[in-house]
N, C-alpha and C positions, 0 to 999 in steps of 0.2 A: 711131169706135172710140176709146174712152178709153184713154189711155196708162196702163200699170201704175204704181202708186205706187212710188217708189224706196225700197228697203230701206236701213236704216242701214248705213253702210259699216263694215266689219270690218277692223281692221289686220292680220288674219291672212290676208286674201284674197290678198295678194301672196306668201304663203308656201306655200299649199296649192292644190291643183287645184280648179277650179270645180265639177266633178262631185262631189268629196268634200264640199265645203261644202254643196252643194245637198242631198245625201242626209242630211247631218248635221242641217240645218235641218228637213228633212221629218220626221225622227225626234225632233225636239225634244231633242236631246242637249245637255247642258251640261257644264261642267268643262273640264279641260285637254284639249287636242287631242293633245298629245304628252307622255308621261311619260318623262323622262330618268333619274330616280333609280331604281336597282335596288330590287327588292322586299325584299332582305335588309337594307337600310340601317336601316329602322325597328326591326325586332326586335333588331338589333345595338346600336342606340342604347340601347334600354331594358335590354338585357343589361349594357352598360357602366355604366349608372346603378345597376343592382342591385349590380354588383361594387363600385362606389364606396361605396354605402351599407354593404355588408358590411365593406369595408375600414375604413371610418370606425368602425363599431361594434366591430370587432376591435381597433382602435387604442385605444379607450376601455376596453372590457371585457376584452380579451385580456391574458394575462400571459406573461412570458418569464422563464426561470430562468437564474441564473448559477451555474456549477459550480466547485468547487475539485477539481482532478483531480491525482492523483499515483499513485506506485507503492506497492504494498502487499505484505506477506509474512505468511504464516501461521507462528506460533511456538507452541511448547509452553511454558507458563509454569512448570510444575513439572518442571524439568530441570537437569542439571548438565553443563556443558561442561568436560571435563578436559583440561588442557594440561600440558606438561612444565615442572616447576619449576626444572630445571637441565639443563645439557648431559649427555648420556649415550647409551648404546647399549642397545637393548631386548634383554633376555635371554630373557624368556618372556612370552607373553600368556595369562593364566589365565581369560579370559572370552570368550564368543562372542556374536554378535548374537542378540537374542531371549532371552538367559539372564536369569533373575531373580537379583539380587545383594542382599546385606544391607548395612546401613550399617557401614562399616569393613572390609569384605571386600577382600582384596588382589586387584587386577585385573591389574597388570603388574609384573614384576620387571625391574630394569635391571642391567647389568653393574656389579659392585661389588667387584671383587678388591682394588683399592687401598684402599678404605674398610675392607674386612674385615681386610686385613693390618695396617692402621694401628690398628684397634680391638684386634686381638689383641696387638699390641706394648704398647699402653697398659694392657690388662688384665694382662699379665705384670708390667709394672713396678709396677702397683698392688698386685698380690699380694705382690711382694717387699718393698715398703715396709710393707705390712700385717704381714708376718712380723717385720720389724725393729722395728715399733712394739710388737708383742706381746712381744718379747724385752725391750725397754726402753721402758716407757710414758712415760718422761720425755724421750725423744729428740725434740727440737723439729724437727730437720731432717726426720725421718720424717713428723711431723705435717704440716709445710708441703708436703712432696712428695706426700703422700696427698691433700691438699686440691687441689693443682694437677692431679694425675692424675685425681681424681674429676671435676673440671670438664672436663678434656680428654676423659675417657671419655664423659660425657654429650653433649658436642658431637659426637663421632664416632658415637655411637649415633643422634643426630638426623640426621646426614648419611647414615648407613646406612639410616635409615628413609625418607629421601627417595628412596632407590633402589628403593622399593616403592610403587607407586601404589595407594591405597585408595579405595573408593567413599565419597563424602561423604553419600549418601542411599541409602535402600532403594528399588529400582526395577528397571527392565528395561534391559539394554544395547541401545541403539538403533543406534549406528554406531561402528565401529572403523576407525581410519585408520592403524594402525601394523602392523608385522610384526616377528618376531624378527630380530635382526641390524641393524635400522635405526637409524641415528644421529639423535638428536633434539637440537634446540637449545631454549633456554629460550623458552617460549611456544608451541611447536608443538602443534597439536591432536592429541589422543590418541584419545578416544572420548567418547560422549555417553550419559548415563544419564537415562532418563525415569522420573518418579515413577509409582507404581502407579495413580494416577488423574489424569493430566496434564490441565490446563485449556488449551483452545485459545484463542489470542488473535490478533487481526489487528492488525498495526502498519502504519499508512499514513503515508507521507511526503508531506505536502501543501505547496503554496507558502506561504511564511511570511507573505505580505501578507494572507492570509485569516484570520490568527489572531484579530483582533478580531471577526470574524463567526462564528467557530466556538464551539460550546458543547456540553456533554454533552446527549444526548437527540436530537440531530439525526439524521435517517436517513442511512445510508451504503450505497451500492450497490457490490458487489464483483463483478468479472468476472475469473475466473481465466484465466491465459494457457493457450492450447491447448484451451480448452473454450468455444467460441463459444455465445452465447445462454444461458450458465449464470449468470444474474444472481441474486445472493444479497442479500437485503435485511437489513441489519444496523442497529445503533444505536450511536452514539458513546458510549463509557463513560467515557473520560478523554482529556484533551488536555495536551500538554506546555506548561509555562509559559514556556519560552524558545524563541526562534527561533535555530536553530543552522545551521552550515554542513555541507557534504557530508562533511568529514572526521569531524566529531562523530557524524554518523549512521552512518558506516561503523564507527567504533569501538564504538558502541552495539550494532549488529547483530552484530558479530563478523566476524572475517576469513573464516570459512567460508561466509557468505552475503552479505557486503557487496557483492561484485561482481554478485550477482544482482539487486540493487535499484539501478539507476542513478539518482543524485540529483545535481541541479545547482542552485546558487543557495540563498538562504535557505530553510529548511525548518522546519516544525513537525510533530512526531510526534503522531499521533492513534491512539487505541486503541479497539477494538471487540471485544466478546466473541462467540465463535462458540458458540452454544447447542447446535448439532448437531455430531455427530462427522463428518459428511460433507455432500456437496452432491449435488443431483440433476442428472443429465445424460443425455440420450437415454433418459429413462424409468427410470433406475436410480440407486440411491444409491451414490455414490463416496466413499471415505474421504478425509479431509484428511491431509496429511503435512507434517511440519515442514519449512519452507523453500519451500513452494509460493508462487509470486508471482502477482500479478494487478494489476488497475487499480481504483482506488478513486475514487468520485465522491460529492461531498457538495453538496447544494443550499444555497448560502450566501445567496442573495438572490432574492427574487421581486418583480418590478415589472411595471407595466402596459407594454404595447407602446409606447404613445405617449411614455412617459418614457424608454424605451430608445432610441427613434428620435430624440427631441429632448431631450438631457440638460439643456439649459438650463431646461426647465420644472420640473425637480426643485428647482433653486435658487430659482426664482420662487415655487413653492408653499411651500417651507420658509421663505422670507422673509415670505410673507403670514401664515403661522401665527405667526411671531415677533411 
């Protein structure tokens, strides 16, 4: 009986049972005996490769925007903000909110007993000197007294005229902030008159460092406070030439609305025309009102993602162009 030829030794014989190896050889199976790597590793690998390719493409072709963001306020351009010209007490308010007034119409009268009494005294003295001059036309003292009294009478009439506030334009009374008997100091707000066809303007206070990047025609997005998702697309119509501080902005806006627009640091004022009289919110048209505030955003720079992530590349590219 011939001995069976010896089969080539397998280094895995010491790792696996002989019965398993015998069956495996009988079936002519090849390949790995034991697969340690999970089945999800290979698809995960290709998924990560796909993410890397997408990220690389986004870094080259994708773009990121830089925004200039600041507070904004709606203002009526055709309006007159009336303030007290001197200290005094309100005697009577002759206008009501919503009333149409004419140019030069008296709106408020102030207490003027002292001015009226002084004017009456000057008028009496003037009449006495006039009678004396008519009796003696050569009386030089009467002539000099009349000239002095005429000047004093004009001055008293001017002071008395200041005791009555008149409308500087024809329009509609929008807001009254005084009442009879109230004492006012010089500069205190009295009322606001809107023109018959007031123009709506948006004034935005943007950070001053963006002034070189701003120009008329750039798109501006407005979101009014209290009305989420009410984005209004506007266009910059004008830009201030100077970068000013918070104090100058408050003086420009006026004391009645300056506190509603918090500003800090160097600021540039940007203007945009509101072509519509209102804005849409929750499917309805809502009217604009003078003094409404919101948030303004302007895209000042558009650059590729890779330049935003690696700023040094910009200097390298600009150097190569030079």
